[in-house]
N, C-alpha and C positions, 0 to 999 in steps of 0.2 A: 508336660512340661519339658519333657525330651526335646519334644519337636521344635517348641521355640528357641530352645539354648542352642540347638545344633545350626539352626537356621542363621543365627546371629554370629556364630564363629566366623572371624576373618578368615577369606579365603587364601589358602596358600597352593603350592604345587600337588600334583596329583598323579599318581603313579597306576597303570592300568598292567596289570599282570596276565598275560593270555597264557593259560596252561594248557597242554596239548601232549599227544603222543605221536611219536615219530614213526616211520614206516616199520621200525624194526622193535616197537612197542618201548621204545626208552623214553621217559618222561622228559619234557622240553617246556621252556618258559619262553616268551616273549615280553619285553617291558617297555611301554609307551610312557612318555613323559609327558603332560599336557600342563597349561597355565589355567585353561577355562574350565567349565563343569559341562561341556557338551557330551553327549550320547556317543560313545563311539561307532554305534551302528546306524542310527537315524539322524545323529547331529542335531538333535534339539538341545537347546540351552536350557538345563536344569537350574540354572543360577547358584545352586548350593549343594553341600556334599548329600545331605539327606534327601533332596529333591533328585539328585543323579541316581543315588544308591536305590530309592522307591521306584522311579521311571525304569530302570533296568530289570527290577523284579518283577513289576508288574506286566511290563511291556514285552520286554525278551525273555521273560521267565521261562517260557515253554520249551525252549530248547537249549538254554544255558543254564548254570548255576552261577551265582553274584555272591561273592562275601566280601566286607567291607571293614577296615580298620583304621585306626590313626595312630601314628606315632607321637612322642612328646611335644613335638612343635608343631602339631596340628597338620602334618601331611598325610593327605589321604592316599590309601593303599587299596586298590578294588581288584580282587582275583576273579578271572573269568575262566570258566571251564565249560567243556559239553555236558550237559545233564542226562546222566545215563541211567537215571531213577524213574524215567516217565514211560508210558506205555511205547511198545512197538510201533512204527510206522506201519500205516495200511497202505500198501499199494493199488488195492482197487478199490477205483472210487464207490463202485454201487455198496462197499461195505462200509463206508463210513458215515458217522452219524455226524449231520451237521447242528451240534449244541455248542453254546457257549458256556465254557465252566469256568468261573472265577478261581483265580489263585487261591490257596488256603492259607497264602502268608497274611498276618494280621498287620495292617499297614500302622496302625494306631501304636503297635507293641515294638516294632522295629525299630533297633537302635544300632548305630555305630560305636562300636566299642574302640576303646583306645589300647594301643598294645602294651603289655604289663611286661616293662623289662624286669628279667630275672634278678631275684635280690644278688646274686655273685656278681653281676655284671654292675648293679647300682652300687654296690659297696666300694667299687674302685673309684668311684668319681669323686672329686673334691668337695669341698661346702660352697663354694659359689657357684657351681655348675648345679649342685642339687638345689639350692635355691632359686636359679632360674628355670629347671625344669618344673619344679614343683609352680612357680608363678605361672607359667606357659600352661600348664594342666589347668591351674583352676581357673584362667582367663577362659580357657576352652570349655569349661562345662564338665571336665571329665570327672568320673566317679572318684569317690574319696580313697577308695583301695588302690587306686592306680597312683596316685600321688603321695600315698604313704609309704610306698616302697623307697621314695627318696629321703625319708625322714626317718631318722634314728629312733630306735625302739629297743626294748627287752627283748623281742623276738626274733632278733637276726643281728648279726655282728655289724660293726662299723667299718671293717674292713674284709679282704678276700682270705678266707681260709682254705688250707688244703689237706687231704688225706694224707695222713702220715706213712701209708706204705705204698699207695699208688701215685702221690703228689697229683692227682687231679683235684680240680677244684669242688669244695662242697657245694652242693645245689641246695634250693630251699627245703629246709625241713630236715636238713642233715646235720645240723650244729649240735644237737643235743647227745647225737649217738657217738660214741668213742670208737674210732676207726682202729683202733688197735685190737680190737675184738671182733673185727669184721671177719678175716680168713682165719680159717682153720689148716695149718699148714703140718698137723701131724703126720698124715700121710705123706708129704713131702719128705719130711726128715724119715720116716721109716724106710722109704723108696730109696734114700740116698744111702742109708745106713745098710741097707741089704747089698746094694752094689758095691757099697765098700768091704762087705764081708767076702765078696767074691775074689778080691785080690788075692793073689798067693803068693806074692813077693813082698808082702808087708807084713811087720811082727803084729802079735796081738796088743802088745801096748800101743803100738803106732796108730792101730785101728780105735782103741780107745779114746787115744788123745784126739785124734781127728775128728770123731764123733762129737766129743764134748766141745772141741774147738767150733765146727761147723755150727753145731746147735747155739752158741754164743753168738756166733757173728751174723748168722741169719735171722736173729731176733733183732738187728738193726737195720732198716733199710738202705740208709746210707752211712757208709762208713769213709769217711776223707782220708787221704794217705798222711796227713799232718796230724789227724786225730788218730791214728793207729797205735802210737806209742801210750798214749791214756787208755785206748781199748785194752792193751794187753795187760796194764795195771788192774784195770776192772776185771779183765778175766781172772787175774791170780786171785785177786780180793773174794770173788765169787765161787770160786771153784779150788780153794787150797785144800779143804778137806776130801774131796775126789780126786785130786792130784796125787797126795799124799797117801791116800789108802790104795790107789793104783801103782804106786812108785813110780810116778811119772816125770820126776824132775828132770832127768835125762832127756826126756822126748820134747819137755818144756824148753830146755834149753838149745835142743837142735831146732826147733821152731823158730826160738828168736835168731839164732843165726842164720836160718833162711831168710827170714824178713830181713837181717841185716846185709845179706847177701844181695838182695832184691833193691837195696837202698831205702828200705821203708822206715829201718831203724838204726841208730847210732850205735856204736860200741858204748857208749854211756847210757842208753837206753837199755841194752841188753845188760848189763852190768845192774841197773837199777830194778829191774825186772826180778832178777835172780835174788838179789838181796832182800827185795819185799817179800819174795817166796820163802826164803830163808827164815825171815823174822816172824812171819806170819804161822810157819809152821813149828816154830818153837812156843809160839804163843798158843796154841790149841793144846788142848789135853788129848794124850794118846788115846783114852777111853772114848772120846767123841769123835775118832778116827775109825774106831774098830767096827 
């Protein structure tokens, strides 16, 4: 059935990708664009994608390796490279065995697949483009798994998602995992605190406060300048007991003043932070701070 379906696909442009190694063993590629379906070696007109692919594999498959695939619009891409899996060449004619060995390729089972667009790239397409590509794939006789990537489903999102820490796009099969649980940065915090302990011109309270602040601020991948005031308020709310237990109010005020000096906090923000801290300290029982 695949042979009949592929032969009836409307003929489109074809790209031949010649893969080879340059003199310094650097991979290189040359691309040839053609409108016909003629063999690039013997110029026989194969008339169809399937005919060209099978002609190349059967006739020229002794010295070259061929792979083919189609894009969503039916464009044929054929990669051609030297076959390095075959037996070595025999230079002495008297050692040659003049026998014909048919290629092990099963002609009936050969199928030119369609390129499966990654889901994180298909997710960026609008609805009209999705419908157009699904229609083209169905008309070309593509497998249902290829067209299904453009159809919304419960197994993949409708738009592109990114990892919260690395900001890299999520690939297929990564949506169910929580990227916040991926990295274990405990060792990084310990190393940072050990380096901080080596400072001799910093007081003990300053070191404690810097360790608490660094752990808090590093728990958020991105902290914009305009969100720093709210981050300071959240820091105070989360670490009120720790700051009160270690008597770090003065260090908190100095830290806010440093942020004010850098233009990250306004004088009102500094006042609001300290008022919030004092009010939270009064609300927390002394027993819970011991």
